[in-house]
DRENSE-977482 format. One record per residue (C-alpha): x, y, z. Coordinates in Angstrom, 2 decimals. Example, Ala and Ser with C-alpha at 12.3 -4.5 7.8 and 13.67 -1.06 7.14 Angstrom:
<gukes>
12.30/-4.50/7.80 .
13.67/-1.06/7.14 .
</gukes>
This chain:
<gukes>
0.00/0.00/0.00 .
1.06/3.60/-0.49 .
2.60/5.33/2.51 .
0.54/8.30/3.70 .
2.82/11.35/3.76 .
3.06/13.66/6.76 .
3.39/17.46/6.60 .
6.90/17.12/7.98 .
7.93/14.72/5.20 .
6.57/16.97/2.45 .
8.10/20.07/4.04 .
11.48/18.33/3.93 .
10.92/17.49/0.26 .
10.23/21.03/-0.89 .
12.21/22.99/1.69 .
9.21/25.04/2.76 .
6.58/24.95/5.53 .
3.48/22.82/4.91 .
0.21/23.87/6.50 .
-1.82/20.86/5.45 .
-2.19/17.78/3.27 .
-5.46/16.41/1.90 .
-5.92/13.08/0.12 .
-7.75/13.50/-3.19 .
-9.80/11.09/-5.21 .
-7.66/10.11/-8.17 .
-6.73/7.42/-10.61 .
-6.69/3.78/-9.61 .
-2.92/3.59/-9.97 .
-1.96/6.82/-8.15 .
-2.32/8.24/-4.66 .
-2.76/12.00/-4.95 .
-2.58/14.67/-2.26 .
-3.26/18.41/-2.23 .
-0.47/20.18/-0.35 .
-0.85/23.67/1.09 .
2.67/25.06/1.45 .
4.13/28.51/1.99 .
6.80/30.20/-0.09 .
9.69/32.00/1.64 .
7.84/35.30/1.25 .
4.83/33.86/3.10 .
2.51/33.57/0.08 .
0.47/30.46/-0.56 .
2.15/27.73/-2.60 .
-0.48/25.20/-3.71 .
1.07/21.89/-4.75 .
0.17/18.33/-5.67 .
2.03/15.25/-4.42 .
1.44/12.17/-6.54 .
2.72/8.70/-5.63 .
2.13/5.25/-7.05 .
-0.86/3.79/-5.18 .
0.97/0.58/-4.32 .
4.24/2.32/-3.52 .
5.62/1.38/-6.94 .
4.62/1.83/-10.57 .
2.28/-0.82/-12.07 .
3.57/-3.06/-14.83 .
3.71/-1.22/-18.13 .
3.67/2.21/-16.49 .
6.35/4.82/-16.98 .
8.69/5.08/-13.95 .
7.65/8.10/-11.88 .
11.04/9.80/-12.30 .
10.78/9.54/-16.08 .
7.14/10.59/-15.93 .
8.14/13.70/-13.99 .
10.95/14.52/-16.41 .
8.63/14.02/-19.38 .
5.97/16.23/-17.81 .
8.51/18.96/-17.09 .
9.84/18.87/-20.64 .
6.31/19.14/-22.03 .
5.73/22.11/-19.71 .
8.90/23.76/-21.00 .
7.80/23.04/-24.59 .
4.69/25.13/-23.97 .
2.06/22.41/-23.51 .
-0.55/22.94/-20.78 .
1.16/20.78/-18.15 .
1.85/21.47/-14.47 .
5.42/22.39/-13.57 .
7.32/19.73/-11.61 .
8.83/20.97/-8.32 .
10.51/17.87/-6.84 .
11.02/14.23/-7.80 .
10.95/11.74/-4.92 .
14.08/9.78/-4.07 .
14.20/6.35/-2.35 .
15.55/8.00/0.80 .
12.37/10.08/1.06 .
10.44/6.96/2.13 .
7.31/7.65/0.06 .
7.85/5.36/-2.90 .
7.99/6.65/-6.46 .
6.41/10.01/-7.15 .
6.87/13.73/-7.47 .
5.58/17.13/-6.38 .
4.11/19.53/-8.95 .
2.29/22.84/-9.07 .
-1.42/22.73/-8.24 .
-3.33/24.59/-10.93 .
-6.87/25.97/-10.72 .
-9.70/24.04/-12.28 .
-11.99/21.03/-12.04 .
-10.57/17.54/-12.66 .
-13.78/15.53/-12.22 .
-15.12/15.14/-15.75 .
-18.75/14.43/-14.76 .
-18.80/17.90/-13.19 .
-17.23/20.03/-15.92 .
-19.04/18.04/-18.63 .
-22.46/18.81/-17.17 .
-22.42/21.91/-14.94 .
-23.70/25.07/-16.69 .
-20.79/27.25/-15.55 .
-18.46/25.23/-17.79 .
-20.61/25.60/-20.94 .
-18.27/28.13/-22.59 .
-15.24/26.00/-21.74 .
-16.88/22.95/-23.32 .
-17.65/24.90/-26.49 .
-13.97/25.65/-27.09 .
-12.49/22.43/-25.74 .
-12.47/20.37/-28.93 .
-10.28/22.93/-30.67 .
-8.01/23.17/-27.63 .
-7.38/19.45/-27.21 .
-6.88/18.98/-30.94 .
-4.18/21.67/-30.91 .
-2.54/20.17/-27.80 .
-2.31/16.74/-29.42 .
-0.85/18.25/-32.57 .
1.77/20.05/-30.47 .
2.58/16.90/-28.49 .
2.91/14.70/-31.57 .
5.23/17.25/-33.19 .
7.79/17.00/-30.37 .
11.09/15.46/-31.54 .
11.95/12.01/-30.24 .
15.37/13.36/-29.26 .
13.60/15.24/-26.47 .
12.85/11.94/-24.69 .
15.75/9.80/-25.87 .
17.09/9.40/-22.32 .
13.72/8.42/-20.82 .
12.33/4.91/-20.46 .
9.30/5.42/-22.65 .
7.93/2.04/-23.74 .
8.23/1.44/-27.44 .
7.48/-1.21/-30.02 .
5.42/-1.70/-33.14 .
1.62/-1.81/-33.05 .
1.69/-5.52/-33.87 .
3.97/-6.18/-30.89 .
1.73/-4.11/-28.63 .
-1.33/-6.10/-29.73 .
0.46/-9.35/-28.93 .
1.37/-8.09/-25.46 .
-2.22/-6.98/-24.83 .
-3.53/-10.40/-25.83 .
-1.03/-12.15/-23.55 .
-2.13/-9.90/-20.69 .
-5.78/-10.75/-21.39 .
-5.13/-14.49/-21.37 .
-3.38/-14.45/-18.00 .
-6.65/-13.61/-16.23 .
-8.17/-16.94/-17.29 .
-11.35/-15.20/-18.46 .
-13.00/-16.20/-21.74 .
-14.92/-13.36/-23.38 .
-16.16/-14.17/-26.90 .
-16.52/-10.43/-27.57 .
-12.92/-9.72/-26.54 .
-11.76/-12.67/-28.65 .
-13.63/-11.20/-31.63 .
-12.09/-7.77/-31.02 .
-8.57/-9.23/-30.94 .
-9.23/-11.09/-34.19 .
-10.68/-7.93/-35.79 .
-7.63/-5.90/-34.78 .
-5.13/-8.55/-35.86 .
-6.54/-8.44/-39.40 .
-6.19/-4.66/-39.59 .
-3.16/-3.65/-37.54 .
-0.18/-2.60/-39.62 .
3.27/-3.20/-38.16 .
4.08/0.51/-38.00 .
7.19/1.81/-36.23 .
6.82/3.78/-33.01 .
7.68/7.29/-34.24 .
5.61/9.66/-32.09 .
5.39/10.63/-28.42 .
1.95/9.40/-27.36 .
0.27/10.50/-24.12 .
-1.43/7.12/-23.80 .
-4.31/8.24/-21.57 .
-5.56/11.41/-23.23 .
-9.20/11.58/-22.12 .
-11.77/13.71/-20.29 .
-10.82/12.31/-16.89 .
-7.26/13.57/-17.34 .
-8.09/17.18/-18.16 .
-8.08/20.03/-15.66 .
-10.81/22.44/-16.76 .
-11.62/25.97/-15.59 .
-14.49/28.12/-16.81 .
-12.00/29.51/-19.36 .
-11.14/26.09/-20.79 .
-8.28/23.61/-20.63 .
-5.76/24.39/-17.86 .
-3.67/21.21/-17.90 .
-3.32/17.69/-19.25 .
-2.80/15.28/-16.35 .
-1.43/11.77/-15.74 .
1.45/11.02/-18.11 .
2.24/7.58/-16.65 .
1.14/5.69/-19.79 .
3.17/7.83/-22.20 .
5.08/5.85/-24.80 .
6.36/5.95/-28.35 .
3.81/4.88/-30.91 .
1.21/6.07/-33.44 .
-0.28/9.52/-32.75 .
-3.67/8.28/-33.98 .
-3.85/6.28/-30.75 .
-4.46/9.43/-28.68 .
-7.22/10.55/-31.07 .
-8.98/7.18/-30.90 .
-8.63/6.81/-27.12 .
-10.23/10.22/-26.54 .
-13.31/9.04/-28.45 .
-13.93/5.81/-26.53 .
-17.43/5.65/-25.04 .
-16.14/5.13/-21.48 .
-14.82/8.72/-21.40 .
-18.10/10.36/-22.42 .
-19.75/9.85/-19.04 .
-23.17/9.19/-20.55 .
-22.99/11.92/-23.19 .
-22.85/9.32/-25.95 .
-23.81/11.69/-28.78 .
-20.60/13.72/-28.26 .
-17.96/11.15/-29.10 .
-14.97/13.40/-28.36 .
-14.82/12.97/-24.60 .
-18.48/13.82/-24.06 .
-18.04/17.37/-25.35 .
-17.31/17.38/-29.10 .
-17.56/15.79/-32.53 .
-14.88/13.77/-34.31 .
-14.64/15.88/-37.47 .
-14.16/19.05/-35.43 .
-11.37/17.34/-33.50 .
-9.64/16.18/-36.68 .
-9.94/19.64/-38.23 .
-8.41/21.29/-35.15 .
-5.59/18.74/-35.07 .
-4.75/19.29/-38.73 .
-5.03/23.09/-38.47 .
-2.50/23.04/-35.62 .
0.03/21.14/-37.73 .
-0.78/17.61/-36.60 .
-0.71/16.20/-40.10 .
-3.54/14.53/-42.04 .
-5.84/12.32/-39.96 .
-6.53/8.83/-41.32 .
-10.14/8.19/-40.24 .
-9.83/4.40/-40.54 .
-6.72/4.39/-38.37 .
-8.50/6.45/-35.72 .
-11.43/4.00/-35.80 .
-9.00/1.11/-35.36 .
-7.52/2.84/-32.33 .
-10.99/3.50/-30.94 .
-11.70/-0.23/-31.08 .
-8.25/-0.88/-29.61 .
-8.87/1.64/-26.82 .
-12.28/0.19/-26.00 .
-10.77/-3.29/-25.75 .
-7.82/-1.94/-23.74 .
-10.24/-0.37/-21.26 .
-12.06/-3.70/-20.97 .
-8.82/-5.46/-20.08 .
-8.02/-2.70/-17.59 .
-11.39/-3.44/-15.98 .
-10.35/-7.09/-15.71 .
-7.03/-6.03/-14.18 .
-8.60/-3.74/-11.58 .
-11.18/-6.34/-10.63 .
-8.43/-8.93/-10.29 .
-6.43/-6.56/-8.06 .
-9.30/-6.61/-5.57 .
-10.31/-10.26/-5.85 .
-6.74/-11.50/-5.56 .
-6.16/-9.34/-2.48 .
-3.23/-7.60/-4.14 .
-4.89/-4.22/-3.58 .
-8.26/-4.36/-1.84 .
-10.41/-1.52/-3.15 .
-14.14/-1.02/-3.56 .
-13.37/1.29/-6.51 .
-11.37/-1.43/-8.28 .
-14.04/-4.04/-7.60 .
-16.72/-1.76/-9.03 .
-14.68/-1.00/-12.16 .
-14.07/-4.72/-12.61 .
-17.83/-5.20/-13.04 .
-17.82/-2.88/-16.07 .
-16.41/-5.52/-18.42 .
-19.95/-6.16/-19.70 .
-20.31/-2.48/-20.66 .
-17.16/-2.72/-22.76 .
-18.46/-5.86/-24.48 .
-21.63/-3.98/-25.42 .
-19.62/-1.04/-26.77 .
-17.50/-3.34/-28.92 .
-20.52/-5.19/-30.32 .
-22.19/-1.87/-31.16 .
-19.07/-0.73/-33.04 .
-18.90/-3.98/-35.02 .
-22.63/-3.93/-35.79 .
-23.13/-0.20/-36.43 .
-19.62/1.12/-37.14 .
-19.84/3.52/-34.21 .
-20.97/3.82/-30.61 .
</gukes>
């Protein structure tokens, strides 16, 4: 289990007084805390401390040190990303993690997707996220050459995903069909783009003015930029707003147009659809993983158990895509 930090520990990390720490609801793989610190001049210094929920990074995740370095480099490149203040060391006793600036905004997608005060932000969000992805995908690979970003061809990644699926000992005819569908269509393309890997509504920090930051870079890797476009359109990230396939707030063609206008290159619609199927299946396997975490006792969590029950939703989404071409 993650080690709960004390104000004294965090104060030692950042070299400044800490008035309070509050645990936040966050991703299933991270423990996140709001830190209220004070700068030397006495002004408020709002920060976020993020650690791996189990004390270490889950298999396939980017090491927290590399994640922090990647996030900082994206911040310096001008992307909307929180500045990193301190990377945790083993001697700090808190596992892998880092401290970053705490920016204003709402991170809970069901709130900013539905509350009226965010209406103007939603209207401009499709253009914003399309431009951010174009900017990310244009970053040179030399920028991350020293980081341990996972890499490999799409065919290799599909094989690894299938092996991961089989280790749970669960037989899903719909998942088997999805793997067969993908195998027929996946091209063995080289990994030539920095991919966020989890670019979705739940990882956006939104203010009434729009996008403030892109969060959670732990699944970043080298791959096909179309993956981020497809993942953003998976039904799971729409939070019930099914008729707005881009994260519950926009339309696909508007996203593609914004991406291309910002220099992201031409969008291959069939490749994006392939990645949307891939992402839907990937989320289904993640549901299996989280449910198994709880059932096995590896990490007891009501949240993980509940997410594990959503496998059937993913099967329905996949069948709808195969039957109707969309969901």
